[in-house]
ZAMARGU-4260 file (C-alpha; in steps of 0.2 Angstrom, whole numbers, plus 5000, padded with zeros to 4 digits):
<rodrens>
0) 4965/5083/4986 | 4958/5094/5000 | 4942/5090/5009 | 4928/5097/4997 | 4910/5099/5002
5) 4898/5095/4988 | 4881/5103/4986 | 4880/5100/4967 | 4891/5093/4953 | 4908/5101/4956
10) 4913/5100/4938 | 4905/5098/4920 | 4899/5080/4918 | 4906/5069/4905 | 4895/5059/4892
15) 4902/5043/4901 | 4893/5048/4917 | 4877/5052/4907 | 4877/5036/4898 | 4880/5027/4914
20) 4865/5035/4922 | 4854/5030/4907 | 4860/5012/4909 | 4854/5012/4927 | 4837/5019/4922
25) 4834/5007/4908 | 4833/4992/4919 | 4839/4975/4912 | 4845/4958/4919 | 4860/4956/4931
30) 4875/4945/4926 | 4878/4941/4944 | 4872/4946/4961 | 4879/4942/4978 | 4878/4949/4996
35) 4892/4957/5006 | 4887/4958/5024 | 4873/4971/5023 | 4878/4977/5006 | 4871/4970/4989
40) 4882/4969/4974 | 4874/4968/4956 | 4884/4966/4940 | 4877/4973/4924 | 4882/4978/4907
45) 4880/4994/4896 | 4884/4996/4878 | 4902/4999/4881 | 4905/4994/4899 | 4903/4982/4914
50) 4898/4989/4930 | 4897/4983/4948 | 4884/4992/4958 | 4886/4991/4977 | 4870/4996/4987
55) 4865/4997/5005 | 4846/4996/5004 | 4838/5013/5007 | 4855/5021/5010 | 4862/5023/4992
60) 4877/5016/4985 | 4891/5017/4972 | 4895/5010/4955 | 4912/5004/4949 | 4916/5003/4930
65) 4925/4986/4931 | 4929/4986/4912 | 4927/4998/4898 | 4927/4990/4881 | 4922/5004/4869
70) 4916/4991/4856 | 4902/4978/4855 | 4905/4963/4866 | 4898/4947/4873 | 4898/4944/4892
75) 4895/4928/4901 | 4896/4922/4919 | 4909/4908/4922 | 4910/4895/4936 | 4917/4902/4951
80) 4934/4896/4958 | 4938/4894/4976 | 4937/4910/4986 | 4928/4919/4972 | 4911/4928/4973
85) 4909/4929/4954 | 4919/4927/4938 | 4914/4935/4921 | 4922/4934/4904 | 4919/4948/4891
90) 4925/4945/4873 | 4926/4959/4860 | 4936/4962/4844 | 4950/4970/4855 | 4952/4954/4865
95) 4946/4946/4881 | 4942/4953/4898 | 4942/4942/4914 | 4934/4950/4929 | 4935/4942/4946
100) 4926/4947/4962 | 4932/4942/4979 | 4923/4947/4995 | 4927/4946/5014 | 4917/4951/5029
105) 4924/4952/5046 | 4924/4968/5056 | 4922/4978/5039 | 4915/4973/5022 | 4928/4972/5009
110) 4927/4969/4990 | 4941/4966/4978 | 4939/4966/4959 | 4953/4960/4948 | 4952/4964/4929
115) 4964/4954/4917 | 4964/4958/4898 | 4971/4948/4884 | 4973/4958/4868 | 4969/4950/4852
120) 4982/4961/4843 | 4996/4973/4847 | 4987/4988/4854 | 4987/5003/4865 | 4972/5008/4875
125) 4963/5024/4871 | 4956/5035/4884 | 4947/5025/4898 | 4935/5035/4909 | 4936/5035/4928
130) 4929/5020/4936 | 4919/5026/4952 | 4902/5035/4954 | 4893/5038/4970 | 4875/5035/4969
135) 4861/5047/4975 | 4843/5046/4975 | 4836/5034/4962 | 4853/5028/4958 | 4857/5045/4951
140) 4876/5050/4953 | 4871/5069/4950 | 4861/5068/4966 | 4874/5061/4977 | 4882/5073/4990
145) 4897/5070/5000 | 4916/5074/5004 | 4932/5068/4997 | 4945/5068/5011 | 4960/5061/5002
150) 4966/5056/4985 | 4982/5050/4978 | 4997/5061/4978 | 5010/5058/4965 | 5016/5040/4964
155) 5010/5036/4982 | 4996/5025/4987 | 4983/5025/4974 | 4969/5028/4986 | 4953/5038/4987
160) 4945/5041/5004 | 4927/5048/5004 | 4910/5048/5012 | 4893/5049/5004 | 4881/5059/5015
165) 4866/5060/5005 | 4860/5046/5004 | 4869/5041/5020 | 4879/5027/5013 | 4894/5030/5024
170) 4913/5030/5023 | 4923/5022/5008 | 4941/5018/5005 | 4946/5014/4987 | 4963/5007/4984
175) 4971/5001/4968 | 4985/4989/4970 | 4998/4996/4958 | 5010/4982/4961 | 4998/4971/4951
180) 4998/4984/4937 | 5017/4984/4934 | 5016/4974/4918 | 5004/4987/4910 | 5015/5002/4915
185) 5031/4994/4908 | 5022/4988/4892 | 5015/5006/4889 | 5029/5016/4895 | 5018/5025/4908
190) 5018/5028/4927 | 5004/5030/4939 | 5006/5048/4943 | 4991/5054/4952 | 4980/5042/4943
195) 4967/5040/4957 | 4956/5055/4961 | 4944/5065/4950 | 4930/5077/4952 | 4914/5073/4961
200) 4904/5063/4955 | 4917/5055/4943 | 4930/5048/4954 | 4942/5033/4954 | 4956/5027/4943
205) 4961/5035/4927 | 4971/5023/4917 | 4987/5031/4911 | 4990/5030/4892 | 5005/5033/4882
210) 5010/5050/4876 | 5007/5055/4858 | 5025/5056/4856 | 5028/5038/4861 | 5031/5026/4846
215) 5018/5012/4846 | 5032/5000/4842 | 5039/5003/4859 | 5023/5006/4870 | 5010/4993/4866
220) 5001/4978/4874 | 5006/4962/4866 | 4994/4950/4858 | 4989/4934/4868 | 4999/4941/4884
225) 4987/4944/4898 | 4989/4960/4908 | 4981/4966/4924 | 4971/4982/4920 | 4964/4985/4937
230) 4966/4977/4955 | 4954/4987/4965 | 4950/4985/4984 | 4935/4993/4992 | 4932/4994/5011
235) 4916/5001/5018 | 4910/5008/5034 | 4891/5011/5037 | 4893/5027/5047 | 4902/5043/5042
240) 4913/5050/5055 | 4908/5065/5066 | 4925/5074/5066 | 4942/5074/5059 | 4950/5063/5072
245) 4937/5049/5070 | 4939/5051/5051 | 4958/5048/5053 | 4955/5033/5064 | 4943/5026/5052
250) 4955/5029/5038 | 4969/5020/5047 | 4958/5006/5051 | 4951/5004/5033 | 4968/5006/5026
255) 4974/4992/5037 | 4959/4981/5032 | 4964/4984/5013 | 4982/4980/5017 | 4977/4963/5023
260) 4970/4959/5005 | 4986/4964/4996 | 4999/4952/4989 | 5014/4958/4999 | 5031/4958/4992
265) 5045/4948/5001 | 5057/4956/5013 | 5076/4952/5012 | 5088/4949/5026 | 5101/4963/5028
270) 5117/4963/5038 | 5115/4980/5046 | 5128/4976/5059 | 5141/4974/5045 | 5134/4990/5037
275) 5135/4999/5053 | 5154/4994/5056 | 5158/4999/5038 | 5149/5016/5039 | 5158/5020/5056
280) 5175/5016/5047 | 5170/5027/5032 | 5164/5041/5043 | 5180/5041/5054 | 5192/5039/5039
285) 5185/5046/5023 | 5191/5064/5020 | 5175/5067/5010 | 5165/5064/5026 | 5171/5077/5038
290) 5180/5094/5039 | 5188/5104/5053 | 5184/5121/5058 | 5190/5130/5074 | 5200/5115/5078
295) 5185/5103/5079 | 5178/5090/5068 | 5161/5092/5059 | 5151/5081/5047 | 5149/5086/5029
300) 5130/5085/5024 | 5135/5077/5008 | 5151/5068/5002 | 5163/5083/5001 | 5149/5094/4999
305) 5139/5108/5008 | 5143/5117/5025 | 5142/5108/5041 | 5125/5112/5050 | 5118/5108/5067
310) 5105/5096/5061 | 5117/5085/5052 | 5130/5085/5067 | 5116/5080/5080 | 5108/5067/5069
315) 5125/5058/5067 | 5130/5060/5085 | 5114/5053/5092 | 5114/5038/5080 | 5133/5035/5085
320) 5127/5036/5103 | 5114/5022/5100 | 5127/5012/5091 | 5139/5014/5106 | 5126/5008/5118
325) 5123/4993/5108 | 5141/4989/5106 | 5144/4991/5124 | 5157/5005/5122 | 5156/5021/5113
330) 5166/5025/5097 | 5179/5038/5100 | 5171/5048/5085 | 5156/5052/5095 | 5166/5061/5108
335) 5176/5070/5094 | 5160/5076/5086 | 5153/5082/5102 | 5167/5094/5105 | 5162/5106/5092
340) 5144/5107/5096 | 5146/5123/5107 | 5152/5133/5091 | 5134/5131/5085 | 5127/5140/5101
345) 5124/5158/5100 | 5126/5166/5117 | 5117/5182/5113 | 5101/5173/5105 | 5103/5159/5117
350) 5099/5146/5104 | 5108/5133/5093 | 5112/5141/5076 | 5110/5131/5059 | 5127/5135/5053
355) 5144/5138/5061 | 5149/5157/5063 | 5161/5155/5048 | 5148/5149/5035 | 5151/5155/5017
360) 5143/5171/5011 | 5133/5161/4998 | 5123/5156/5014 | 5111/5167/5024 | 5118/5163/5041
365) 5103/5170/5049 | 5090/5160/5039 | 5083/5144/5047 | 5070/5132/5041 | 5057/5130/5055
370) 5060/5112/5058 | 5079/5114/5059 | 5077/5124/5075 | 5069/5110/5084 | 5076/5093/5077
375) 5093/5096/5084 | 5085/5099/5101 | 5076/5083/5099 | 5093/5074/5098 | 5101/5084/5111
380) 5086/5079/5122 | 5089/5061/5119 | 5107/5063/5124 | 5102/5073/5140 | 5090/5060/5145
385) 5104/5047/5143 | 5114/5057/5156 | 5125/5068/5145 | 5127/5084/5155 | 5135/5094/5141
390) 5120/5090/5130 | 5108/5095/5144 | 5116/5112/5146 | 5114/5115/5127 | 5097/5109/5127
395) 5090/5119/5141 | 5101/5134/5136 | 5091/5134/5119 | 5074/5129/5125 | 5068/5147/5129
400) 5072/5153/5112 | 5062/5138/5105 | 5047/5143/5115 | 5048/5161/5110 | 5048/5156/5092
405) 5033/5145/5094 | 5023/5158/5103 | 5028/5171/5090 | 5021/5161/5076 | 5006/5156/5086
410) 5012/5137/5084 | 5010/5139/5065 | 5027/5140/5058 | 5033/5147/5041 | 5045/5137/5030
415) 5059/5149/5034 | 5063/5164/5045 | 5077/5175/5052 | 5083/5169/5069 | 5088/5187/5074
420) 5070/5194/5074 | 5058/5181/5067 | 5056/5190/5051 | 5048/5178/5039 | 5059/5174/5024
425) 5048/5161/5016 | 5030/5159/5023 | 5023/5145/5012 | 5029/5131/5001 | 5024/5134/4982
430) 5017/5117/4980 | 5002/5119/4992 | 5003/5137/4999 | 5006/5130/5017 | 5020/5132/5030
435) 5028/5118/5039 | 5012/5112/5046 | 5019/5097/5056 | 5033/5107/5065 | 5021/5108/5080
440) 5023/5089/5082 | 5042/5089/5083 | 5041/5104/5094 | 5029/5095/5106 | 5041/5081/5107
445) 5055/5092/5112 | 5044/5100/5125 | 5039/5083/5132 | 5058/5079/5133 | 5060/5096/5143
450) 5046/5091/5154 | 5054/5074/5158 | 5070/5082/5162 | 5063/5095/5173 | 5046/5090/5179
455) 5041/5109/5174 | 5022/5109/5169 | 5026/5124/5158 | 5034/5113/5145 | 5019/5101/5146
460) 5007/5115/5142 | 5018/5120/5127 | 5017/5103/5120 | 4998/5103/5122 | 4997/5121/5114
465) 5007/5115/5099 | 4996/5099/5096 | 4980/5108/5098 | 4985/5122/5086 | 4985/5108/5073
470) 4967/5103/5075 | 4958/5105/5059 | 4972/5102/5047 | 4965/5084/5042 | 4975/5076/5028
475) 4985/5092/5026 | 4995/5091/5042 | 5010/5083/5033 | 5025/5094/5027 | 5039/5082/5030
480) 5037/5063/5034 | 5048/5061/5049 | 5041/5077/5057 | 5023/5070/5055 | 5029/5054/5063
485) 5036/5063/5078 | 5019/5072/5079 | 5011/5056/5081 | 5023/5050/5095 | 5020/5067/5104
490) 5002/5064/5104 | 5003/5047/5110 | 5015/5053/5124 | 5003/5067/5129 | 4989/5054/5130
495) 4999/5043/5142 | 5003/5058/5153 | 4986/5067/5153 | 4974/5053/5150 | 4965/5064/5138
500) 4957/5054/5124 | 4959/5069/5112 | 4978/5066/5110 | 4976/5048/5106 | 4963/5053/5093
505) 4974/5066/5086 | 4988/5054/5084 | 4978/5046/5071 | 4977/5062/5061 | 4996/5062/5060
510) 4997/5043/5056 | 4983/5045/5042 | 4993/5060/5034 | 5009/5050/5035 | 5001/5034/5028
515) 4992/5044/5014 | 5010/5048/5008 | 5015/5030/5008 | 5021/5021/4992 | 5010/5007/4995
520) 5016/4997/4980 | 5032/4988/4974 | 5036/4998/4958 | 5044/4989/4944 | 5046/5003/4932
525) 5062/5011/4926 | 5076/5009/4937 | 5065/5005/4952 | 5067/4987/4946 | 5083/4987/4955
530) 5077/4993/4972 | 5062/4991/4984 | 5049/5004/4986 | 5035/4995/4996 | 5029/5005/5011
535) 5041/5019/5008 | 5035/5037/5011 | 5040/5051/5000 | 5050/5063/5011 | 5039/5079/5008
540) 5021/5083/5004 | 5026/5087/4986 | 5042/5077/4984 | 5044/5064/4970 | 5056/5054/4980
545) 5059/5043/4995 | 5074/5048/5007 | 5084/5039/5019 | 5085/5052/5033 | 5066/5053/5034
550) 5065/5034/5033 | 5075/5030/5048 | 5070/5045/5058 | 5052/5040/5056 | 5057/5022/5061
555) 5063/5030/5078 | 5047/5040/5080 | 5036/5025/5078 | 5047/5015/5090 | 5043/5028/5103
560) 5024/5028/5097 | 5023/5009/5099 | 5032/5009/5115 | 5020/5021/5123 | 5004/5013/5116
565) 4994/5000/5124 | 4978/4989/5121 | 4968/5005/5117 | 4978/5008/5101 | 4969/5004/5085
570) 4975/4987/5080 | 4977/4992/5062 | 4988/5006/5067 | 4999/4995/5077 | 5000/4983/5062
575) 5003/4996/5049 | 5017/5004/5059 | 5025/4987/5063 | 5025/4983/5045 | 5032/5000/5040
580) 5047/4996/5052 | 5048/4978/5045 | 5049/4984/5027 | 5061/4998/5031 | 5074/4986/5037
585) 5074/4977/5020 | 5070/4992/5008 | 5083/5004/5016 | 5097/4994/5010 | 5094/5000/4992
590) 5099/5018/4997 | 5118/5013/4997 | 5126/5015/4980 | 5136/4999/4982 | 5119/4990/4982
595) 5114/4997/4966 | 5120/4994/4948 | 5131/5009/4942 | 5120/5013/4928 | 5106/5017/4940
600) 5115/5031/4948 | 5113/5049/4943 | 5128/5056/4933 | 5130/5071/4944 | 5121/5076/4960
605) 5114/5094/4960 | 5125/5108/4966 | 5133/5110/4978 | 5130/5092/4985 | 5147/5084/4981
610) 5148/5068/4972 | 5143/5050/4973 | 5156/5037/4979 | 5151/5019/4978 | 5165/5014/4989
615) 5158/5024/5004 | 5145/5017/5015 | 5134/5032/5015 | 5116/5032/5008 | 5109/5041/4993
620) 5096/5054/4998 | 5084/5050/4984 | 5076/5035/4976 | 5061/5037/4965 | 5045/5026/4963
625) 5044/5031/4945 | 5061/5024/4942 | 5071/5040/4939 | 5090/5039/4941 | 5095/5037/4959
630) 5105/5050/4969 | 5100/5066/4959 | 5100/5076/4976 | 5116/5068/4982 | 5124/5055/4994
635) 5119/5061/5011 | 5133/5058/5024 | 5119/5064/5037 | 5110/5048/5033 | 5124/5037/5039
640) 5115/5035/5056 | 5102/5024/5047 | 5114/5009/5049 | 5117/5012/5067 | 5099/5014/5071
645) 5093/4998/5061 | 5107/4987/5068 | 5104/4992/5086 | 5085/4989/5085 | 5084/4974/5074
650) 5099/4964/5081 | 5099/4958/5099 | 5113/4952/5109 | 5110/4936/5119 | 5123/4934/5133
655) 5133/4917/5131 | 5124/4912/5115 | 5134/4909/5099 | 5122/4920/5089 | 5114/4937/5087
660) 5095/4937/5087 | 5087/4946/5072 | 5069/4951/5072 | 5061/4963/5059 | 5047/4967/5071
665) 5051/4978/5087 | 5052/4967/5102 | 5040/4972/5116 | 5048/4961/5129 | 5064/4950/5131
670) 5066/4939/5147 | 5080/4927/5150 | 5071/4911/5157 | 5086/4899/5157 | 5104/4896/5154
675) 5100/4892/5136 | 5082/4899/5135 | 5075/4916/5130 | 5057/4922/5129 | 5052/4936/5118
680) 5036/4945/5115 | 5030/4953/5099 | 5015/4965/5098 | 5012/4968/5080 | 4998/4963/5067
685) 4988/4948/5072 | 4987/4942/5055 | 5005/4946/5050 | 5021/4937/5050 | 5038/4942/5057
690) 5055/4936/5052 | 5066/4929/5066 | 5084/4924/5062 | 5098/4917/5073 | 5114/4924/5065
695) 5130/4916/5070 | 5143/4927/5079 | 5161/4927/5071 | 5172/4913/5077 | 5157/4904/5085
700) 5147/4889/5079 | 5128/4888/5078 | 5121/4874/5088 | 5103/4867/5087 | 5090/4881/5090
705) 5072/4879/5093 | 5058/4891/5092 | 5041/4887/5100 | 5025/4897/5103 | 5018/4900/5120
710) 5007/4885/5117 | 5022/4874/5115 | 5020/4873/5096 | 5036/4871/5087 | 5040/4882/5072
715) 5051/4874/5059 | 5064/4885/5051 | 5062/4889/5033 | 5080/4891/5030 | 5095/4884/5038
720) 5114/4886/5035 | 5130/4886/5045 | 5128/4905/5047 | 5110/4908/5049 | 5093/4899/5054
725) 5077/4908/5048 | 5060/4907/5055 | 5043/4914/5050 | 5034/4918/5066 | 5018/4926/5071
730) 5019/4944/5073 | 5010/4945/5089 | 5012/4934/5105 | 5026/4926/5115 | 5040/4915/5108
735) 5052/4904/5117 | 5069/4901/5110 | 5081/4888/5116 | 5098/4882/5110 | 5110/4868/5114
</rodrens>
């Protein structure tokens, strides 16, 4: 939902809203009252609903329909249990509703409302009205004025981010914990596709109901089986932000605050080192992985499918380079793949082409997606900064064309254009009528690489121009998740170089747009029961699926972002990005076909993307939070780099030790402090937990290992075997590791 200024009711009102307004005007006794910081919460009933009304004295408020019964009912207050602010029970002919309120107040006020329903008979719910109303003068929702900044997209986070300006109530984040609602979705055969949104002033959650074609024998709630109908978290700020950058920072802060109230799913240990070794073997040996042209070796984008292209070639080479550095010696395959890079370079245009000169006639050899122009340069820049002179020559040889393209499009790139004359082939995406809005971020990162290589201020100025052209895009900055992540990294790097606060602030705009597209729930619907979805991000602004390439490339961008950050970074931003990386290390394993049951896989990927081979250690491109068959797009060979990146970042060699050290948080510091002692520093969420594991090396034996905090408090392992010792450790602070 784009930002919408509201001067009056934006849509015809429903009878539910009018009935609610009449309820407020009729007075009556409250079932429960409690304070939440400077807020006052009152729970009242109407003829068919229970409402929680949150007010800031003299500043307006909002109302939440916590239960819609659509029938006569009896409601009573129950004795509170530990940690609860209030507990209510409503009994009707349909069954029993149990409504529980939790409150927290530290830096921000937080309210959580959980609604459990136990049907008296087999039933499906009828239409349930949305559950949130901003309140204007005299508690009249039709008098409330404000802005909706962001609402749920597809099956991503079920959130609503809005402000109430008149009265000046402030900023509000609304989040439904969809993980808690899985039982309802499974029982009713529904999915939460865009269920949180609405039209001012009727906002919030619209409970999905079965389609008319669904047989009630298959989609019904069962009698006497409790099911969660709503698990709502509200986070409040008293002052509405003055501009988009502060709005984005507050969104990140409030989302991080809500995150701390979620019941987080567990993460699993994944042997990314073994996966990387297997992937390297398959990449080198499987005939479906590579093809020869002009006597050189090139990577197929998909298993035995699609023409080689420069983005694929560079993504794989750069990941292999990281893996070779971790191993201590490069793989021969890296050098072999590098030999063919020059065939992508057009000496007349002075740029890297998307395709080789002999690409088939079914492809437009001159067409390029805007981001395809710059992402290969990003990886060439990485190699150049690591001392690769051939990569530097190709990078610097292409940089002027990249600048000309940026200036031609005034730093606002179309979806696709012709490389020979910049003719626009496809200006905007059909889903939202916008171009590739976040290409400026990856362009800025490439310019900063050129600045680092040459110390030429012109490149720094180009990076500034690209980031400044994106000012004002608000939550519409995201086109493709990994490009948005690189935009955040570029802003952070610009802030470090220039010390201009606007770039740190603008980094939050990129982060907010990225996190807006997060799948902030552990889906258990359809085939999603067989894989993890929590904290994944759908790959495009309108895509229904999560993708491996965007997953690990975002991981790399956030590694750069966190490395460049410091104590001025918003703590919730640091925590959310660290948690993203932590869950990626667990979740990404599910992209590999051999990690999924065969029946979950699509029968045939789309043309011309080859086929799926479960014996090959290449990931699928697509997994779906709504549980559709996996791999409908294909098995992406260009995603092979994920294993190399995850292994080289999460596993740490310790000279002379009989183990590898695994940590699912990025380490900020490592110091050898003794022959058998190591000190590491984590800098993640203050209230979060990281997983530290001591993993036995082959042909070695684990010895007694201890982990202590900087205060010398011993941390006991929660799992121990001959092959591994696992510790839950604080995600922020210093740890000392010793071994016999």
